[in-house]
C-alpha positions as CSV (number, residue, x, y, z in Angstrom):
1,M,92.8,95.0,71.0
2,N,94.9,98.0,70.9
3,N,95.8,99.1,74.5
4,D,97.2,102.3,72.8
5,N,93.5,103.6,73.4
6,F,93.5,103.4,76.8
7,V,94.7,106.3,78.7
8,I,95.1,107.0,82.6
9,K,94.4,110.7,83.7
10,E,93.9,112.3,87.2
11,A,90.4,112.6,88.2
12,T,88.9,116.6,88.7
13,I,86.2,118.0,90.4
14,D,84.4,117.6,87.4
15,D,84.8,114.0,87.4
16,A,83.0,113.8,90.8
17,E,80.0,112.0,89.3
18,T,82.1,109.2,87.3
19,I,83.9,108.6,90.3
20,F,80.6,107.9,92.5
21,N,79.2,106.0,89.4
22,F,82.6,103.2,89.8
23,I,82.4,103.6,93.8
24,Y,78.7,102.3,93.6
25,Q,79.5,99.7,90.8
26,L,82.3,98.2,93.4
27,A,80.1,98.1,96.1
28,V,77.5,96.3,93.9
29,Y,80.2,93.9,93.2
30,E,81.6,93.3,96.4
31,K,78.1,93.0,97.6
32,L,78.1,96.1,100.1
33,E,76.0,98.9,98.0
34,K,73.8,99.1,101.2
35,E,77.1,100.5,103.0
36,V,77.1,103.7,100.5
37,T,76.3,106.7,101.7
38,T,78.2,109.3,100.0
39,T,77.0,111.5,97.1
40,P,78.7,112.9,94.2
41,E,78.5,116.2,96.0
42,D,80.3,114.9,99.1
43,L,83.1,113.2,96.9
44,A,83.2,116.5,95.0
45,K,83.8,118.5,98.4
46,T,86.0,115.6,100.6
47,L,88.3,114.5,97.4
48,F,89.1,117.8,95.7
49,A,89.5,120.0,99.1
50,E,92.0,121.7,99.4
51,N,93.8,119.8,102.1
52,S,92.5,116.5,100.5
53,H,95.2,113.8,100.6
54,V,93.1,111.7,98.4
55,K,93.9,111.1,95.0
56,T,91.7,109.4,92.2
57,N,93.1,108.0,88.6
58,I,90.4,107.1,85.7
59,G,91.1,105.2,82.9
60,Y,89.9,106.2,79.7
61,Y,89.1,103.4,76.8
62,K,88.4,105.4,73.5
63,N,87.3,108.6,75.7
64,K,85.2,106.1,77.7
65,P,85.7,105.7,81.5
66,V,85.9,102.0,81.9
67,A,88.1,101.8,85.0
68,F,89.2,103.7,88.2
69,S,91.9,103.8,91.3
70,L,91.6,105.9,94.4
71,Y,94.5,106.0,96.7
72,F,96.3,108.1,99.7
73,F,99.7,107.9,101.0
74,N,100.4,106.5,104.8
75,Y,103.4,106.0,106.4
76,S,105.9,103.3,107.8
77,T,107.6,104.3,110.9
78,F,109.7,101.0,110.6
79,K,110.9,102.2,107.1
80,G,110.7,106.2,107.6
81,K,109.0,106.6,104.2
82,P,105.5,106.9,103.0
83,G,103.8,104.1,101.5
84,L,101.0,104.3,99.2
85,Y,97.4,102.5,100.1
86,L,95.2,101.6,97.3
87,E,91.5,102.1,98.8
88,D,89.5,101.2,95.5
89,L,90.7,99.8,92.0
90,F,87.5,98.8,89.7
91,V,87.4,98.1,86.2
92,L,84.1,97.6,84.3
93,P,82.9,94.2,83.9
94,E,82.8,94.6,80.3
95,M,86.2,95.9,80.0
96,R,88.0,92.9,82.1
97,G,90.9,90.9,81.1
98,K,92.1,93.7,78.5
99,G,94.9,94.7,81.0
100,F,93.4,97.9,81.9
101,G,93.6,96.9,85.8
102,K,97.1,95.9,85.6
103,K,98.0,99.1,83.8
104,M,96.0,100.9,86.4
105,L,98.6,99.0,88.9
106,I,101.7,100.3,86.8
107,K,100.4,103.7,87.1
108,L,100.0,103.2,90.6
109,A,103.5,101.7,91.0
110,E,105.0,104.5,89.4
111,I,103.7,106.9,91.5
112,A,104.9,104.6,94.3
113,K,108.4,104.8,92.7
114,E,108.2,108.5,92.4
115,K,107.2,109.6,95.6
116,N,109.9,107.3,97.4
117,C,107.2,104.7,98.9
118,A,108.5,101.9,100.8
119,R,105.1,100.1,100.5
120,F,102.2,99.8,98.0
121,E,99.4,98.1,99.7
122,W,95.7,97.3,99.5
123,S,92.9,94.8,101.0
124,V,91.0,92.1,99.3
125,L,87.8,90.7,100.2
126,N,88.7,87.3,101.4
127,W,86.1,85.8,98.4
128,N,87.1,87.8,96.1
129,K,89.6,84.5,94.1
130,P,89.5,86.6,90.4
131,A,91.5,89.7,92.5
132,I,93.7,87.7,94.6
133,D,94.6,85.3,91.9
134,F,94.9,88.5,89.8
135,Y,97.5,90.1,92.4
136,K,99.5,87.1,93.4
137,S,99.8,87.2,89.4
138,L,101.7,90.2,89.7
139,G,103.9,89.1,92.4
140,A,102.0,90.9,95.3
141,K,101.6,88.8,98.9
142,P,99.2,88.4,101.0
143,M,100.0,89.9,104.3
144,D,97.9,86.6,106.3
145,E,99.5,87.4,109.7
146,W,97.8,90.7,109.7
147,T,94.2,91.5,111.1
148,V,92.4,94.8,110.0
149,F,90.3,96.6,112.9
150,R,88.0,99.0,111.8
151,L,86.2,101.5,114.5
152,S,82.8,102.9,112.4
153,E,81.3,106.0,113.3
154,K,78.8,104.8,115.6
155,E,81.8,103.1,117.5
156,I,84.0,106.4,117.5
157,D,81.3,108.3,119.2
158,N,81.2,105.1,121.7
159,L,84.8,105.1,122.1
160,I,85.1,109.2,122.8
161,G,82.3,108.8,125.0
């Protein structure tokens, strides 16, 4: 397989439908498709708004979109530096095992280095052994001592009163 035919580009507003399709396919893979309430129009408005802090990369193989990543920057008070947080990474099932996921992560690592990030982090569902094994093979370490907490919209409203 010739990986020279794999190119990563930063997404534009014209890619909203493609990004939505990747997000939905990721949700299906994670058995969370009922959680998807966004639309391509929502993504176009939020991802590409003037004040958006979210970035999306699309990986193309032979000019066909086959992978995507969506990330943003957070901040480490302990390090006094920004961090890169990977929200989503997805490679089409038929394109897995070809090195595209690794190339997408390398691109993000390069961005993290360029932006002087102290960390590059993401979350993985506990049952997703193939992804966990893949990330460990790259040297990523699980943060088992941390528990993720979340307030959804309803809980946010309840907290506010």
